[in-house]
N, CA, C, O and the ligand as a Tripos MOL2 file, in Angstrom:
@<TRIPOS>MOLECULE
protein
  225   223    57     0     0
PROTEIN
NO_CHARGES

@<TRIPOS>ATOM
      1 N        -102.9190  -10.9750   51.4370 N.3       1 MET1
      2 CA       -101.5040  -11.3910   51.2610 C.3       1 MET1
      3 C        -100.7130  -11.1590   52.5950 C.2       1 MET1
      4 O        -100.6650  -10.0460   53.1190 O.2       1 MET1
      5 N        -100.1210  -12.2170   53.0930 N.am      2 THR2
      6 CA        -99.3030  -12.0150   54.2910 C.3       2 THR2
      7 C         -97.9610  -11.4410   54.0210 C.2       2 THR2
      8 O         -97.5630  -11.3240   52.8620 O.2       2 THR2
      9 N         -97.2540  -11.0820   55.0350 N.am      3 GLU3
     10 CA        -95.8790  -10.4870   54.7780 C.3       3 GLU3
     11 C         -94.8880  -11.4900   54.2410 C.2       3 GLU3
     12 O         -93.9620  -11.1580   53.5010 O.2       3 GLU3
     13 N         -95.1070  -12.7010   54.6290 N.am      4 ASP4
     14 CA        -94.2350  -13.8330   54.2470 C.3       4 ASP4
     15 C         -94.4070  -14.0240   52.7730 C.2       4 ASP4
     16 O         -93.4310  -14.1860   52.0410 O.2       4 ASP4
     17 N         -95.6820  -14.0050   52.3110 N.am      5 ASP5
     18 CA        -95.9310  -14.1860   50.8620 C.3       5 ASP5
     19 C         -95.2450  -12.9910   49.9260 C.2       5 ASP5
     20 O         -94.6670  -13.1520   48.8510 O.2       5 ASP5
     21 N         -95.4570  -11.8500   50.5830 N.am      6 TYR6
     22 CA        -94.7750  -10.6980   49.8950 C.3       6 TYR6
     23 C         -93.2840  -10.7470   49.7580 C.2       6 TYR6
     24 O         -92.7510  -10.3820   48.7100 O.2       6 TYR6
     25 N         -92.5440  -11.2170   50.8560 N.am      7 ILE7
     26 CA        -91.1630  -11.3770   50.8240 C.3       7 ILE7
     27 C         -90.7510  -12.4070   49.8350 C.2       7 ILE7
     28 O         -89.8190  -12.1990   49.0580 O.2       7 ILE7
     29 N         -91.4810  -13.5980   49.8520 N.am      8 GLU8
     30 CA        -91.0650  -14.6180   48.9290 C.3       8 GLU8
     31 C         -91.2660  -14.2220   47.3920 C.2       8 GLU8
     32 O         -90.5330  -14.6270   46.4900 O.2       8 GLU8
     33 N         -92.2930  -13.4300   47.2330 N.am      9 LYS9
     34 CA        -92.5880  -13.0280   45.8890 C.3       9 LYS9
     35 C         -91.4180  -12.0870   45.4240 C.2       9 LYS9
     36 O         -90.8550  -12.2360   44.3400 O.2       9 LYS9
     37 N         -91.1170  -11.1710   46.2710 N.am     10 GLN10
     38 CA        -89.9360  -10.3520   45.9440 C.3      10 GLN10
     39 C         -88.6760  -11.1060   45.5950 C.2      10 GLN10
     40 O         -87.9710  -10.8930   44.6090 O.2      10 GLN10
     41 N         -88.4750  -12.0720   46.5890 N.am     11 HIS11
     42 CA        -87.1560  -12.9550   46.4360 C.3      11 HIS11
     43 C         -87.2120  -13.6270   44.9880 C.2      11 HIS11
     44 O         -86.2360  -13.6060   44.2390 O.2      11 HIS11
     45 N         -88.3300  -14.1790   44.6770 N.am     12 ASN12
     46 CA        -88.3870  -14.9300   43.3650 C.3      12 ASN12
     47 C         -88.1760  -13.9790   42.2390 C.2      12 ASN12
     48 O         -87.4700  -14.2960   41.2820 O.2      12 ASN12
     49 N         -88.7470  -12.8570   42.3210 N.am     13 THR13
     50 CA        -88.5360  -11.8820   41.2330 C.3      13 THR13
     51 C         -87.0410  -11.4890   40.9900 C.2      13 THR13
     52 O         -86.5190  -11.4090   39.8790 O.2      13 THR13
     53 N         -86.4420  -11.2610   42.1630 N.am     14 ASN14
     54 CA        -84.9720  -10.8950   42.0600 C.3      14 ASN14
     55 C         -84.2040  -12.0950   41.5000 C.2      14 ASN14
     56 O         -83.3190  -11.8910   40.6700 O.2      14 ASN14
     57 N         -84.4780  -13.2640   41.8860 N.am     15 THR15
     58 CA        -83.7450  -14.3740   41.3640 C.3      15 THR15
     59 C         -83.9370  -14.5920   39.8290 C.2      15 THR15
     60 O         -83.0490  -15.0630   39.1200 O.2      15 THR15
     61 N         -85.1940  -14.2040   39.3630 N.am     16 ASP16
     62 CA        -85.4900  -14.3140   37.9600 C.3      16 ASP16
     63 C         -84.7820  -13.2500   37.2100 C.2      16 ASP16
     64 O         -84.3530  -13.4780   36.0790 O.2      16 ASP16
     65 N         -84.6340  -12.0450   37.8100 N.am     17 GLU17
     66 CA        -83.9900  -10.9290   37.1120 C.3      17 GLU17
     67 C         -82.4780  -11.1380   36.9590 C.2      17 GLU17
     68 O         -81.8990  -10.6130   36.0080 O.2      17 GLU17
     69 N         -81.8080  -11.8910   37.8660 N.am     18 LEU18
     70 CA        -80.4440  -11.8400   37.9330 C.3      18 LEU18
     71 C         -79.8500  -13.2860   37.5730 C.2      18 LEU18
     72 O         -78.8720  -13.7570   38.1550 O.2      18 LEU18
     73 N         -80.5390  -13.9270   36.5640 N.am     19 ASN19
     74 CA        -80.0770  -15.3030   36.3170 C.3      19 ASN19
     75 C         -79.2010  -15.2800   35.0280 C.2      19 ASN19
     76 O         -78.8100  -16.3390   34.5370 O.2      19 ASN19
     77 N         -78.9010  -14.1010   34.4940 N.am     20 ASP20
     78 CA        -78.0160  -13.8980   33.3920 C.3      20 ASP20
     79 C         -78.5330  -14.6030   32.0280 C.2      20 ASP20
     80 O         -77.7670  -14.9150   31.1160 O.2      20 ASP20
     81 N         -79.7650  -14.7890   32.0110 N.am     21 ILE21
     82 CA        -80.4620  -15.5200   30.7710 C.3      21 ILE21
     83 C         -80.9430  -14.4000   29.9330 C.2      21 ILE21
     84 O         -81.7060  -13.5490   30.3920 O.2      21 ILE21
     85 N         -80.4940  -14.3810   28.6600 N.am     22 CYS22
     86 CA        -81.0290  -13.2800   27.8260 C.3      22 CYS22
     87 C         -82.4840  -13.4330   27.3950 C.2      22 CYS22
     88 O         -82.8920  -14.5190   26.9820 O.2      22 CYS22
     89 N         -83.2710  -12.3650   27.4860 N.am     23 ASP23
     90 CA        -84.7020  -12.5580   27.0950 C.3      23 ASP23
     91 C         -84.9480  -12.6740   25.5840 C.2      23 ASP23
     92 O         -86.0430  -13.0600   25.1760 O.2      23 ASP23
     93 N         -83.9980  -12.3610   24.7830 N.am     24 GLU24
     94 CA        -84.2280  -12.5490   23.3880 C.3      24 GLU24
     95 C         -83.7350  -13.9830   22.9150 C.2      24 GLU24
     96 O         -84.4910  -14.6710   22.2290 O.2      24 GLU24
     97 N         -82.5850  -14.3980   23.2430 N.am     25 CYS25
     98 CA        -82.0180  -15.5370   22.6740 C.3      25 CYS25
     99 C         -81.9100  -16.6950   23.6330 C.2      25 CYS25
    100 O         -81.5470  -17.8120   23.2660 O.2      25 CYS25
    101 N         -82.2670  -16.3660   24.9910 N.am     26 LYS26
    102 CA        -82.3210  -17.4230   25.9950 C.3      26 LYS26
    103 C         -80.9670  -18.0040   26.3710 C.2      26 LYS26
    104 O         -80.9000  -19.0100   27.0770 O.2      26 LYS26
    105 N         -79.9190  -17.4000   25.9210 N.am     27 LYS27
    106 CA        -78.5310  -17.7730   26.2410 C.3      27 LYS27
    107 C         -78.1140  -17.2020   27.6140 C.2      27 LYS27
    108 O         -78.6330  -16.1710   28.0410 O.2      27 LYS27
    109 N         -77.1570  -17.8920   28.3120 N.am     28 THR28
    110 CA        -76.7420  -17.3550   29.5390 C.3      28 THR28
    111 C         -75.3980  -16.6910   29.2830 C.2      28 THR28
    112 O         -74.4270  -17.2970   28.8290 O.2      28 THR28
    113 N         -75.4110  -15.4290   29.6010 N.am     29 ASP29
    114 CA        -74.1800  -14.5510   29.4470 C.3      29 ASP29
    115 C         -73.9990  -13.5600   30.5430 C.2      29 ASP29
    116 O         -74.9610  -12.9150   30.9580 O.2      29 ASP29
    117 N         -72.7560  -13.4110   31.0420 N.am     30 GLU30
    118 CA        -72.6030  -12.4620   32.0940 C.3      30 GLU30
    119 C         -72.9280  -10.9270   31.7340 C.2      30 GLU30
    120 O         -73.0880  -10.0720   32.6050 O.2      30 GLU30
    121 N         -73.0060  -10.6770   30.3750 N.am     31 SER31
    122 CA        -73.3710   -9.3340   29.9480 C.3      31 SER31
    123 C         -74.8450   -8.9740   30.1450 C.2      31 SER31
    124 O         -75.2560   -7.8140   30.1540 O.2      31 SER31
    125 N         -75.5690  -10.0100   30.2950 N.am     32 VAL32
    126 CA        -77.0790   -9.7560   30.5230 C.3      32 VAL32
    127 C         -77.4000   -8.9160   31.6650 C.2      32 VAL32
    128 O         -78.1950   -7.9870   31.5260 O.2      32 VAL32
    129 N         -76.7800   -9.1950   32.9270 N.am     33 THR33
    130 CA        -76.9830   -8.5620   33.9610 C.3      33 THR33
    131 C         -76.5090   -7.0860   33.8460 C.2      33 THR33
    132 O         -77.2090   -6.1790   34.2940 O.2      33 THR33
    133 N         -75.3070   -6.8520   33.2390 N.am     34 GLN34
    134 CA        -74.7670   -5.6960   32.9080 C.3      34 GLN34
    135 C         -75.6580   -4.7670   32.1240 C.2      34 GLN34
    136 O         -75.8680   -3.5920   32.4260 O.2      34 GLN34
    137 N         -76.1640   -5.4070   31.0840 N.am     35 ASN35
    138 CA        -77.1650   -4.6360   30.1420 C.3      35 ASN35
    139 C         -78.4150   -4.2860   30.8010 C.2      35 ASN35
    140 O         -79.0120   -3.2510   30.5040 O.2      35 ASN35
    141 N         -78.8720   -5.1630   31.7500 N.am     36 LEU36
    142 CA        -80.1600   -4.8690   32.5310 C.3      36 LEU36
    143 C         -79.9190   -3.6480   33.3100 C.2      36 LEU36
    144 O         -80.7510   -2.7400   33.3080 O.2      36 LEU36
    145 N         -78.7850   -3.5760   34.0010 N.am     37 ILE37
    146 CA        -78.5610   -2.3840   34.7990 C.3      37 ILE37
    147 C         -78.3140   -1.1350   33.8780 C.2      37 ILE37
    148 O         -78.8570   -0.0730   34.1840 O.2      37 ILE37
    149 N         -77.6080   -1.2080   32.8920 N.am     38 LEU38
    150 CA        -77.1700   -0.0500   32.1060 C.3      38 LEU38
    151 C         -78.3590    0.4810   31.1240 C.2      38 LEU38
    152 O         -78.6000    1.6740   30.9370 O.2      38 LEU38
    153 N         -79.0570   -0.5990   30.5350 N.am     39 THR39
    154 CA        -80.0320   -0.1370   29.5680 C.3      39 THR39
    155 C         -81.4360   -0.5340   29.8330 C.2      39 THR39
    156 O         -82.3260   -0.1460   29.0760 O.2      39 THR39
    157 N         -81.7180   -1.3620   30.9690 N.am     40 GLY40
    158 CA        -83.0750   -1.7280   31.3640 C.3      40 GLY40
    159 C         -83.5590   -2.8920   30.5560 C.2      40 GLY40
    160 O         -84.5740   -3.4980   30.8990 O.2      40 GLY40
    161 N         -82.8730   -3.2270   29.4990 N.am     41 PHE41
    162 CA        -83.2150   -4.4720   28.7040 C.3      41 PHE41
    163 C         -82.4170   -5.6640   29.3130 C.2      41 PHE41
    164 O         -81.2380   -5.5400   29.6470 O.2      41 PHE41
    165 N         -83.1170   -6.8210   29.4400 N.am     42 LYS42
    166 CA        -82.4830   -8.0370   29.9020 C.3      42 LYS42
    167 C         -81.9310   -8.7770   28.7270 C.2      42 LYS42
    168 O         -82.4460   -9.8300   28.3510 O.2      42 LYS42
    169 N         -81.0040   -8.3020   28.2040 N.am     43 ILE43
    170 CA        -80.4350   -9.0120   26.8340 C.3      43 ILE43
    171 C         -78.8720   -9.0360   26.9130 C.2      43 ILE43
    172 O         -78.2140   -8.2920   27.6410 O.2      43 ILE43
    173 N         -78.3630   -9.9820   26.0740 N.am     44 CYS44
    174 CA        -76.9080  -10.1870   26.0680 C.3      44 CYS44
    175 C         -76.3320   -9.1050   25.1430 C.2      44 CYS44
    176 O         -77.0290   -8.3690   24.4430 O.2      44 CYS44
    177 N         -74.9480   -9.0800   25.2110 N.am     45 LYS45
    178 CA        -74.4620   -7.9440   24.1910 C.3      45 LYS45
    179 C         -74.6750   -8.2310   22.8160 C.2      45 LYS45
    180 O         -74.6990   -7.2770   22.0380 O.2      45 LYS45
    181 N         -74.8480   -9.4830   22.3500 N.am     46 SER46
    182 CA        -75.1790   -9.6380   20.9680 C.3      46 SER46
    183 C         -76.5680   -9.1560   20.5800 C.2      46 SER46
    184 O         -76.7800   -8.4930   19.5650 O.2      46 SER46
    185 N         -77.4340   -9.5040   21.3880 N.am     47 CYS47
    186 CA        -78.7690   -8.9670   21.1700 C.3      47 CYS47
    187 C         -79.0020   -7.4390   21.3430 C.2      47 CYS47
    188 O         -79.8710   -6.8130   20.7350 O.2      47 CYS47
    189 N         -78.1160   -6.8970   22.2550 N.am     48 ARG48
    190 CA        -78.1660   -5.5530   22.3360 C.3      48 ARG48
    191 C         -77.7660   -4.7690   21.0990 C.2      48 ARG48
    192 O         -78.3420   -3.7390   20.7500 O.2      48 ARG48
    193 N         -76.6980   -5.3460   20.4300 N.am     49 VAL49
    194 CA        -76.2980   -4.6990   19.1660 C.3      49 VAL49
    195 C         -77.4000   -4.8290   18.1970 C.2      49 VAL49
    196 O         -77.6500   -3.8680   17.4700 O.2      49 VAL49
    197 N         -78.1260   -5.9810   18.1030 N.am     50 SER50
    198 CA        -79.2800   -6.1240   17.1830 C.3      50 SER50
    199 C         -80.3830   -5.2570   17.4310 C.2      50 SER50
    200 O         -81.0680   -4.8640   16.4870 O.2      50 SER50
    201 N         -80.6680   -4.8580   18.8230 N.am     51 LYS51
    202 CA        -81.6710   -3.9900   19.1280 C.3      51 LYS51
    203 C         -81.4470   -2.6350   18.7570 C.2      51 LYS51
    204 O         -82.3860   -1.9270   18.3940 O.2      51 LYS51
    205 N         -80.2090   -2.1940   18.8210 N.am     52 ILE52
    206 CA        -79.7790   -0.9970   18.4340 C.3      52 ILE52
    207 C         -79.9250   -0.7240   17.0270 C.2      52 ILE52
    208 O         -80.3340    0.3690   16.6370 O.2      52 ILE52
    209 N         -79.5980   -1.7060   16.2080 N.am     53 ILE53
    210 CA        -79.6100   -1.5370   14.7450 C.3      53 ILE53
    211 C         -81.1920   -1.7390   14.2900 C.2      53 ILE53
    212 O         -81.7010   -1.0650   13.3950 O.2      53 ILE53
    213 N         -81.8280   -2.6640   14.9630 N.am     54 PHE54
    214 CA        -83.2620   -2.9180   14.6240 C.3      54 PHE54
    215 C         -84.1780   -2.7840   15.8080 C.2      54 PHE54
    216 O         -84.7280   -3.7720   16.2940 O.2      54 PHE54
    217 N         -84.3450   -1.5630   16.2770 N.am     55 PRO55
    218 CA        -85.1830   -1.3580   17.5380 C.3      55 PRO55
    219 C         -86.5900   -1.8500   17.2770 C.2      55 PRO55
    220 O         -87.1690   -1.5180   16.2430 O.2      55 PRO55
    221 N         -87.1750   -2.6560   18.2080 N.am     56 ILE56
    222 CA        -88.5540   -3.0230   18.0990 C.3      56 ILE56
    223 C         -89.5440   -2.0350   18.6440 C.2      56 ILE56
    224 O         -90.7510   -2.2740   18.5890 O.2      56 ILE56
    225 ZN        -79.2330  -12.5300   23.6010 Zn       57 ZN57
@<TRIPOS>BOND
     1     1     2 1
     2     2     3 1
     3     3     4 2
     4     3     5 am
     5     5     6 1
     6     6     7 1
     7     7     8 2
     8     7     9 am
     9     9    10 1
    10    10    11 1
    11    11    12 2
    12    11    13 am
    13    13    14 1
    14    14    15 1
    15    15    16 2
    16    15    17 am
    17    17    18 1
    18    18    19 1
    19    19    20 2
    20    19    21 am
    21    21    22 1
    22    22    23 1
    23    23    24 2
    24    23    25 am
    25    25    26 1
    26    26    27 1
    27    27    28 2
    28    27    29 am
    29    29    30 1
    30    30    31 1
    31    31    32 2
    32    31    33 am
    33    33    34 1
    34    34    35 1
    35    35    36 2
    36    35    37 am
    37    37    38 1
    38    38    39 1
    39    39    40 2
    40    39    41 am
    41    41    42 1
    42    42    43 1
    43    43    44 2
    44    43    45 am
    45    45    46 1
    46    46    47 1
    47    47    48 2
    48    47    49 am
    49    49    50 1
    50    50    51 1
    51    51    52 2
    52    51    53 am
    53    53    54 1
    54    54    55 1
    55    55    56 2
    56    55    57 am
    57    57    58 1
    58    58    59 1
    59    59    60 2
    60    59    61 am
    61    61    62 1
    62    62    63 1
    63    63    64 2
    64    63    65 am
    65    65    66 1
    66    66    67 1
    67    67    68 2
    68    67    69 am
    69    69    70 1
    70    70    71 1
    71    71    72 2
    72    71    73 am
    73    73    74 1
    74    74    75 1
    75    75    76 2
    76    75    77 am
    77    77    78 1
    78    78    79 1
    79    79    80 2
    80    79    81 am
    81    81    82 1
    82    82    83 1
    83    83    84 2
    84    83    85 am
    85    85    86 1
    86    86    87 1
    87    87    88 2
    88    87    89 am
    89    89    90 1
    90    90    91 1
    91    91    92 2
    92    91    93 am
    93    93    94 1
    94    94    95 1
    95    95    96 2
    96    95    97 am
    97    97    98 1
    98    98    99 1
    99    99   100 2
   100    99   101 am
   101   101   102 1
   102   102   103 1
   103   103   104 2
   104   103   105 am
   105   105   106 1
   106   106   107 1
   107   107   108 2
   108   107   109 am
   109   109   110 1
   110   110   111 1
   111   111   112 2
   112   111   113 am
   113   113   114 1
   114   114   115 1
   115   115   116 2
   116   115   117 am
   117   117   118 1
   118   118   119 1
   119   119   120 2
   120   119   121 am
   121   121   122 1
   122   122   123 1
   123   123   124 2
   124   123   125 am
   125   125   126 1
   126   126   127 1
   127   127   128 2
   128   127   129 am
   129   129   130 1
   130   130   131 1
   131   131   132 2
   132   131   133 am
   133   133   134 1
   134   134   135 1
   135   135   136 2
   136   135   137 am
   137   137   138 1
   138   138   139 1
   139   139   140 2
   140   139   141 am
   141   141   142 1
   142   142   143 1
   143   143   144 2
   144   143   145 am
   145   145   146 1
   146   146   147 1
   147   147   148 2
   148   147   149 am
   149   149   150 1
   150   150   151 1
   151   151   152 2
   152   151   153 am
   153   153   154 1
   154   154   155 1
   155   155   156 2
   156   155   157 am
   157   157   158 1
   158   158   159 1
   159   159   160 2
   160   159   161 am
   161   161   162 1
   162   162   163 1
   163   163   164 2
   164   163   165 am
   165   165   166 1
   166   166   167 1
   167   167   168 2
   168   167   169 am
   169   169   170 1
   170   170   171 1
   171   171   172 2
   172   171   173 am
   173   173   174 1
   174   174   175 1
   175   175   176 2
   176   175   177 am
   177   177   178 1
   178   178   179 1
   179   179   180 2
   180   179   181 am
   181   181   182 1
   182   182   183 1
   183   183   184 2
   184   183   185 am
   185   185   186 1
   186   186   187 1
   187   187   188 2
   188   187   189 am
   189   189   190 1
   190   190   191 1
   191   191   192 2
   192   191   193 am
   193   193   194 1
   194   194   195 1
   195   195   196 2
   196   195   197 am
   197   197   198 1
   198   198   199 1
   199   199   200 2
   200   199   201 am
   201   201   202 1
   202   202   203 1
   203   203   204 2
   204   203   205 am
   205   205   206 1
   206   206   207 1
   207   207   208 2
   208   207   209 am
   209   209   210 1
   210   210   211 1
   211   211   212 2
   212   211   213 am
   213   213   214 1
   214   214   215 1
   215   215   216 2
   216   215   217 am
   217   217   218 1
   218   218   219 1
   219   219   220 2
   220   219   221 am
   221   221   222 1
   222   222   223 1
   223   223   224 2
@<TRIPOS>SUBSTRUCTURE
     1 MET1         2 RESIDUE 1 A MET
     2 THR2         6 RESIDUE 1 A THR
     3 GLU3        10 RESIDUE 1 A GLU
     4 ASP4        14 RESIDUE 1 A ASP
     5 ASP5        18 RESIDUE 1 A ASP
     6 TYR6        22 RESIDUE 1 A TYR
     7 ILE7        26 RESIDUE 1 A ILE
     8 GLU8        30 RESIDUE 1 A GLU
     9 LYS9        34 RESIDUE 1 A LYS
    10 GLN10       38 RESIDUE 1 A GLN
    11 HIS11       42 RESIDUE 1 A HIS
    12 ASN12       46 RESIDUE 1 A ASN
    13 THR13       50 RESIDUE 1 A THR
    14 ASN14       54 RESIDUE 1 A ASN
    15 THR15       58 RESIDUE 1 A THR
    16 ASP16       62 RESIDUE 1 A ASP
    17 GLU17       66 RESIDUE 1 A GLU
    18 LEU18       70 RESIDUE 1 A LEU
    19 ASN19       74 RESIDUE 1 A ASN
    20 ASP20       78 RESIDUE 1 A ASP
    21 ILE21       82 RESIDUE 1 A ILE
    22 CYS22       86 RESIDUE 1 A CYS
    23 ASP23       90 RESIDUE 1 A ASP
    24 GLU24       94 RESIDUE 1 A GLU
    25 CYS25       98 RESIDUE 1 A CYS
    26 LYS26      102 RESIDUE 1 A LYS
    27 LYS27      106 RESIDUE 1 A LYS
    28 THR28      110 RESIDUE 1 A THR
    29 ASP29      114 RESIDUE 1 A ASP
    30 GLU30      118 RESIDUE 1 A GLU
    31 SER31      122 RESIDUE 1 A SER
    32 VAL32      126 RESIDUE 1 A VAL
    33 THR33      130 RESIDUE 1 A THR
    34 GLN34      134 RESIDUE 1 A GLN
    35 ASN35      138 RESIDUE 1 A ASN
    36 LEU36      142 RESIDUE 1 A LEU
    37 ILE37      146 RESIDUE 1 A ILE
    38 LEU38      150 RESIDUE 1 A LEU
    39 THR39      154 RESIDUE 1 A THR
    40 GLY40      158 RESIDUE 1 A GLY
    41 PHE41      162 RESIDUE 1 A PHE
    42 LYS42      166 RESIDUE 1 A LYS
    43 ILE43      170 RESIDUE 1 A ILE
    44 CYS44      174 RESIDUE 1 A CYS
    45 LYS45      178 RESIDUE 1 A LYS
    46 SER46      182 RESIDUE 1 A SER
    47 CYS47      186 RESIDUE 1 A CYS
    48 ARG48      190 RESIDUE 1 A ARG
    49 VAL49      194 RESIDUE 1 A VAL
    50 SER50      198 RESIDUE 1 A SER
    51 LYS51      202 RESIDUE 1 A LYS
    52 ILE52      206 RESIDUE 1 A ILE
    53 ILE53      210 RESIDUE 1 A ILE
    54 PHE54      214 RESIDUE 1 A PHE
    55 PRO55      218 RESIDUE 1 A PRO
    56 ILE56      222 RESIDUE 1 A ILE
    57 ZN57       225 GROUP 0 **** ****
């Protein structure tokens, strides 16, 4: 693996992480990034409530 490949992979990962798309319902919501930072789950506020009530 070259250094360029490594940087590109890191960049793509970051883009995927911060696209505000919920992993559960696939909806775009600004709360997704907040929940990813706060809880480690990439989910919107609606799915966060569901996860707390019905943890998988
Ligand atoms: Zn959701």
